[in-house]
N, C-alpha and C positions, 0 to 999 in steps of 0.2 A: 503493499500500499504506499502511496506517495507520502512522504513526510514521516513515515515510521522507521526509526533507526534499525539497522540490521541486528539480529541477535548475535551475541558474542559467545564463542566456543573456545575453551582452551584445550590444548593438547600437548603432549610430550614432545618438545622440539629438540633442536632448532628445525628450521625448514628442511624438508627432505627426509624425514623419518618415515617409517611404516605407520606410525600413528597418525601423521599428517594424511597419508594415503587412506587410512581408515576414516579420519574425519571428513575427508572429501567425498566419501561415499555416502554420507548421511543425506536424507532427502532435502534438507533445508540448507546443505552446504553452499549452494550457489548464491544464496541470498543472505549469507551469514558472514560475519567477520571471524576469521580463525586466528587464535592467539597462540603463538608457540611459547612453551614454558620450559624452563631449564630442567625441571624434575617432575615426577609424578605428584610429589607433595605440593609443589607450587601450583600445578594445574588444579588439583582438587581443593586447595585452599582458595583459589580464585572463585570457585563456585561457593564455597562456605561464606566467603566475604561479599558475595553479590557482585563480584567484578565480571562474572561470566554466567550465562544461563546454564551451561553444562561443560562437562570436560571429557574428552575421549582419552582413555588410558589403557595400556596393555594389561591383560590379567592372566593369560594362559597361552603357552606355546605347545605345539603337538610333540616337540622334540624335547625341550628343556623343562617342561611342566609349568607350574604357576609362577607368577611374578610376585615374589614376597612382598615388595614395598607397596604394591597395589592392595593386596589382601590386608596388610597391617594398617594402611591408611584408612581403609573402609571400615575396619573393625573398632577403630578408635577415633577420638575427636567428635566434633559436631556430626549428627547423622546425616548420611547422604543416601541416594537411592539410584539403583541401576534402572534405566528405562529402555535400553536397547543394547543388543550385542551385534558385532560386526566381526567377520573373519576376512583375513587377508593372506592370500598365498605368499610364501616368504621365498624370495630370490635374492641373491646378493651379487653385487658388482665390486670389482677392485678398481678404484680411482687413484690417480696420481697426478702430479703436475705434468703438464704437457712436455714431451721429450723424455720422460723418465723410462727407462728400460726395466723390465720385470727383474732381470738378473741383478740390478743395482739396488733392489729393495732390501733394507737391513731391518727396518722397524715398520710394522703395519698396525694401525690402530682400528679398533671397533668396539662394539658393546660386548660384554661377556657372553650374552646369549648368542650373538652372531659369531663370536670366536669359537663357541662350542659346536655351532651348526656348520662350520667351515674348517674344522680342525684337520680333517683328512686332506682336503684340497691344499691348505697352507703347507702341510707337512710335505706333500708331493711337489708343488710348484714354487714354494718359497721356503725350502728346507732349512736355510740358515737365518730366517727372519724371526725377530723377537716380536711377540704380539703384545701390544699395549691396549689396556682397556679404557674406554671413555664412557660417558653417561648415556650416549645414544650413537647409533651408527652415523647419524647426520653430524653429531658433534666431532667425529673423527674426521669427516670431510671439511667441516668448518675450520677445525684446528689446522688442517693441512694448508688451507688458503691462508691462515693467519700466521703461518710460519712455525708451526709446532714442530717438535723434534721427532717427527716420524715421516717416512718416506711415501706411505700409501695408506689408503682407508678402504675397509670393507663396508659397504653401505647398501642401503635399499637402491634399486635402480632410480627411484625418483630423485635422488640426490644429484644425479648428473645433470638435471635440469635446473637446479638451484645454484651449482657451484662451477667456476671455470677450470674444470679438472678434465683430464683425459681418461676414458674408460679403457683400461687394460685388459679386463676379462669380465664376462658376464656368466650368470647361471653357475656360480661357483659353490653352491650349497651342497653338503655331502648328501642330504636327503631331498629327492625331487618333489615330494608331495608335502613339505612342511607348511604349516599355517600358524597364524597367531590370531588369538581371539582378543577382541578389544570390546570395551563396554563404554556407553555414554551414561555419565553419572551427573544427576541433577540434585537440587534440594529436595527434601522429602515432600511427598503429595500422594494422592490416591493413584494406584497402579491403573494403567490402561486395562479396558475390559478383556477378558480372556478370548483368545483365538482358538483354543483347542490345541495348539501346538506351542505350549509356553514352558518357561523355566522360572524357577524361583531360587533366590540367593539369600542366605542368611548366615549369621555367626552365633554360635551356641557357646555360652560360657559356663562351664560345669561348676556346680555348687561346691563339691569337694571330690578328691580323687580317691577312688576306692575300686576294689576289684569288680570288673564287669560294667564300669560306668559307660564305656564306649558301647557295649552291647545294648544297654538300656536305651541309649540315645538312638541307636539304629532301629530298635524294635518299634519306637514311636512311628517311624516311617514304614517299616515292613508290615506291621499289623494293619496298616490302612492302604497297602498296595502302592505306596510311593517310591519310585525308583530314584536312587541318587546317581547323578552324573559326575559328581566330584565331592570328595570329602578329604580334608587334611587338617592336621593340627598345627597350630601356631602358638609360640610363646606369648603370654600376655604382657610380659615385662614386670610382673610383679613378684618375680623370684623363680628360682629353679623349680621345675616341676609343675608350674602353673601354666596351663594351656587352654586355648579355646579351639573350637572346631569351625572352619570355614566350609561352608555346604552349598552345593547346587543341587537342587532336585527337580524332577519332571513335574509339570502342573502349576497351577495358578492359585494364589491365596483365595481367590473367590470359590474355588472348588472345595467341596466339603472335606474330602480326603486330605488335602493339603492343609486346610484350616484346622482340622482335628489334630493333625500331626503337630503343627505348631503350637496349638494349645497344650498338647502333651509335653512338648519341650519346655514350654513356660512354666509348667508345674515342677518339672524336675531340675531345671537349670537355675543358676543364680541370675542370669540374664540371657535374653535371646534378641539380637539386633536383626531386624528384617531389612534386607537390602533391595527388596523389590520383586515383582513378577513381571515378565516381559516376553515378548514373542521370541521363540527360538529361530536363530538365523537359518537353520537347515529346514525349518517347516515340518519336522517329524512329529507326528502325534503319538503320544504314548499309548500303550496297550492298557485298557482299564480292566484291572482284575475283577472277576465276579464278586459281588458284594462290596465293592469299594466305590461305585458310581454315586453320583448325587442323588439319584432316585432311591438307591439302597440306604443311604444315610437318613433320607426323609422318611422312608417306610419304617426304619428302626426307631426314629423319634416318635412317630405316631404310635407304634406299638408300645413303647415305654409309656407314653402318656395315657393310653388305655389301661395298662396295668395300675398306674398310680391313681387312676380315677375309679379303679374298682370293676372295670369291664373285662 
C-alpha cells in the first residue's frame, strides 16, 4: 500500500549467507527490508526490541544437526514464536581474490558447519591449507575483501553476487543432498490456523532429575499418538546436570492430541515454553493413530460427562 513502510526482517548476515537466501524466499521478501545481523543473538534481539517484525535464523542442518545458539536463544530470554520454516539446499563455492591460484591457498576461512560439510573436499584439493572458522560463510568472504589473513573462503554461492571475488570451485560439499532448515521468528501471538500438515515446537524444563524422567516426558506424546521429529537435551546454564529438552512434534496446538500432550507436560515439568505451531515446509500430513483424532477426544469427553452426570 502506498505510504506504508516496508516490514523489516533481520537475518544472520552479512550479505551472502544461506540465511539471506532463506529470508529472500519468504512471500513478503520482495516488499520488505532485510537487515543483516552479526549473530543469531543480535537478529533475535532485534525482534524482541521491536526493531524488526521477524528474524530468519538457522535451526537445523541435515548433516551437522541442530544449531545450538538458536535453540538456546529461543529457550531463554523474552519469549519468541516460530511462525514459518524454510529449507535451503546447501551447496558451497570456493572464493578468492582475482588471480589467486588454488595451489597458492594456505588458509581458507568458513563457518564451522561449512567446514565440517566440506572436510573431505578440502583434504583432497587443499591438503596443506589451514581452515579458519568465522561467524558465517559470508563473513569469510567479507573478511577476504577487507584484507583478513586468509587466502580463500568457502561460502554460499550467493556470496559471489555480493563480493568482488573470483569463483575457484563450485559444488564442493561432501554430501550432495544436504539442506538446512531455517525458521522465521516473531514476537508471540496466536498461531496461524492448522493446515493438516503442521509442526509444533517447544522447550520442556524438567522439575527434577530422576530415573525415567525422559521416558515420562515421551509417554505424554506417545499415549496420544503424537510423533516427535526432533528431541534433544540442552544445558540450562543453572549448573551441571540441569537440562531442558528442545522438541519438535507433528501436529498443531489446536488439535486435541497435541493440546492434551502439552497439558500433560505442563503438569509434570517445571516449565514448558511453547515456541509455536506452523505449517511444515514439506507439506507431509501425519498419520493419525486410531483413537487419537479430535473426534475421538470429543467422544471421550462426552462419555466422561455422562458418567459424571449419572447416566
